[in-house]
C-alpha positions in Angstrom: 32.7 -33.2 151.9 30.9 -30.4 153.3 32.7 -27.1 154.5 31.1 -24.6 156.8 31.9 -21.2 155.0 30.3 -18.1 154.5 30.0 -17.3 150.7 30.0 -13.6 151.1 33.5 -13.8 152.5 35.1 -16.7 150.1 33.5 -15.9 146.6 32.5 -13.1 144.3 28.9 -13.5 145.0 28.0 -15.6 142.0 27.2 -19.2 141.3 28.6 -20.8 138.0 27.3 -23.5 135.5 29.4 -25.3 132.8 28.7 -22.9 130.2 29.4 -19.7 132.3 32.4 -17.6 131.5 34.4 -17.0 135.1 37.8 -15.1 135.7 39.7 -18.3 136.7 42.6 -18.8 134.2 46.2 -17.6 135.3 47.9 -18.3 132.3 49.2 -21.8 133.0 50.4 -21.0 136.5 53.9 -19.9 135.0 56.4 -19.4 137.9 53.8 -20.2 140.5 52.9 -23.3 142.7 51.2 -21.8 145.8 48.1 -23.8 145.5 50.3 -27.1 145.6 51.7 -26.2 148.8 50.5 -25.7 152.2 47.6 -28.0 151.3 47.5 -30.2 154.6 44.9 -32.9 154.2 42.3 -31.0 151.9 42.8 -32.5 148.7 40.5 -35.4 149.4 40.3 -38.1 146.5 37.1 -39.3 145.2 36.8 -42.8 143.4 37.2 -41.1 140.0 40.5 -39.7 141.1 42.0 -42.6 142.4 40.7 -44.5 139.1 42.6 -41.8 137.1 45.6 -42.0 138.8 45.9 -45.8 139.2 45.1 -46.4 135.5 47.1 -43.5 134.1 50.1 -44.5 136.1 49.9 -48.1 135.9 50.0 -48.8 139.5 47.8 -49.4 142.6 46.3 -47.5 145.5 48.1 -49.3 147.9 51.5 -48.4 146.1 50.3 -44.8 146.0 49.9 -44.9 149.8 53.6 -45.5 150.4 54.4 -42.1 149.3 52.2 -39.9 147.5 48.6 -40.3 149.1 47.6 -40.8 153.1 44.3 -41.7 154.6 42.7 -39.5 157.2 39.3 -39.2 159.0 36.8 -37.1 157.4 33.4 -36.7 159.0 33.6 -40.1 160.6 34.9 -41.9 157.4 38.5 -42.8 156.4 39.2 -41.2 153.3 42.5 -40.6 151.0 44.0 -37.3 150.3 46.9 -36.2 148.7 50.1 -36.4 150.7 52.4 -33.4 151.5 56.0 -33.3 152.4 58.5 -30.7 154.0 57.8 -27.5 156.0 56.0 -26.0 153.1 53.7 -29.1 152.7 54.5 -29.7 149.1 52.3 -32.0 147.2 54.4 -35.3 146.5 53.7 -35.0 142.8 55.2 -31.5 142.4 58.5 -31.5 140.5 61.5 -29.4 142.0 60.7 -26.8 139.4 57.3 -26.2 141.0 55.4 -27.9 138.1 52.7 -30.8 138.4 54.0 -34.0 137.1 50.4 -35.6 136.8 48.7 -32.6 135.1 46.7 -34.8 132.9 45.8 -37.1 135.7 45.3 -34.4 138.7 42.4 -34.7 141.1 39.1 -33.1 140.4 39.7 -30.7 143.3 43.1 -29.5 141.7 41.3 -29.3 138.3 38.6 -27.0 139.0 40.8 -24.6 141.2 40.1 -22.0 142.1 36.7 -22.7 141.8 34.8 -24.8 144.6 31.4 -26.5 144.6 28.7 -25.4 146.2 25.9 -28.0 147.2 22.2 -27.3 147.5 19.0 -29.2 146.9 21.1 -32.5 145.7 22.8 -30.2 143.2 25.8 -28.1 142.8 27.3 -25.1 141.1 30.6 -23.8 140.9 31.9 -20.9 142.7 35.1 -18.6 142.4 37.3 -18.8 145.6 38.5 -15.1 145.3 41.1 -15.3 147.7 42.7 -18.6 147.3 44.8 -17.9 144.0 47.1 -15.0 143.9 48.5 -15.6 140.5 47.6 -12.4 138.3 46.2 -11.6 135.9 43.4 -14.0 135.3 41.4 -14.3 132.2 37.9 -15.4 131.5 37.3 -18.9 130.4 34.2 -21.4 130.1 33.8 -23.3 133.2 33.6 -27.1 131.1 36.8 -25.8 129.3 38.7 -25.0 132.8 37.4 -28.3 134.4 38.9 -30.3 131.3 37.0 -33.7 132.1 35.7 -36.0 129.6 32.0 -36.8 129.9 31.8 -34.0 132.0 28.0 -34.3 132.6 28.4 -38.0 133.7 31.3 -36.9 135.8 28.9 -34.2 137.6 26.5 -36.5 138.3 28.8 -39.1 139.7 30.2 -36.1 142.0 26.5 -35.6 143.3 25.9 -39.3 143.7 29.4 -39.7 145.6 28.7 -36.8 147.8 25.3 -37.3 148.9 26.2 -41.2 149.5 28.7 -40.2 151.7 26.8 -37.3 153.5 23.9 -39.7 154.1 26.1 -42.4 155.5 28.2 -39.8 157.8 24.8 -38.7 159.0 23.6 -42.4 159.8 26.8 -43.1 161.5 27.0 -40.1 163.7 23.3 -40.7 164.7 24.0 -44.7 165.2 24.4 -46.1 168.5 26.2 -49.2 167.7 29.4 -47.6 168.7 33.0 -47.2 167.3 33.7 -50.9 165.9 31.0 -50.5 163.8 31.6 -47.1 162.4 35.1 -48.5 161.7 33.9 -51.6 160.0 31.7 -49.4 157.9 34.5 -46.9 157.0 36.9 -49.9 156.0 34.3 -51.1 153.6 34.2 -48.1 151.9 37.9 -47.4 151.7 38.0 -51.2 150.5 35.0 -51.2 148.1 35.9 -47.8 146.5 39.6 -47.4 146.8 41.7 -50.4 147.4 39.7 -52.9 145.1 41.2 -52.5 141.7 39.1 -50.9 138.9 39.0 -52.9 135.7 41.3 -51.5 133.0 39.5 -51.0 129.7 36.0 -50.9 131.2 33.9 -47.6 131.8 34.6 -46.3 135.1 31.0 -45.2 135.8 29.6 -48.6 134.9 31.8 -49.9 137.5 31.0 -47.3 140.2 27.3 -47.4 139.8 27.7 -51.3 140.4 29.7 -51.2 143.5 27.6 -48.2 144.8 24.5 -50.2 144.5 26.1 -53.0 146.3 27.3 -50.6 149.0 23.7 -49.4 149.3 22.0 -52.7 149.9 24.8 -54.0 152.4 24.8 -50.7 154.4 21.2 -49.9 154.1 21.7 -46.3 152.9 
């Protein structure tokens, strides 16, 4: 979802594409897990994140909600995020040694950190969040290698389509005069259709996602 930020304050003033080199590699985060603590509800999951977790761990979304994920309202929609525990708000997937136990399955926002996404004109580029990661020294790495995501161009298109679908839907709900019950119904529909409904194992994720997206656009008139 969108964040209201001043790019001059949070970035190095550059925008990056997949083939660009960016100073983001901190050597495997050895001895540091700061970015996995004090997260609050900021690591919001998209359907691909949940597909990756449920299929990779062999579990269901509802099972993950018991102790690893939680639901919060984001811009009028109920969406899942990584759940944190304790005074330091540690990610539930962080080991006692401060290592990620689901590194190969980690969500997209964790995967790109300390990069962020800057959306403009129905596209996006990456930017370096210069104040978020304290680990030094950092080495230059190609953005695509850092993201480490198969079919990265298809993934970027999915991210765009999902982002603007939610953005348009949130705007319509905000402008709607139908009341809170309708907004709740829409939000629960999104939650059920894109998160709770199991993804078919062995079938291409993007094929399944776009089928569900077209159904949702037809039903919700987005």
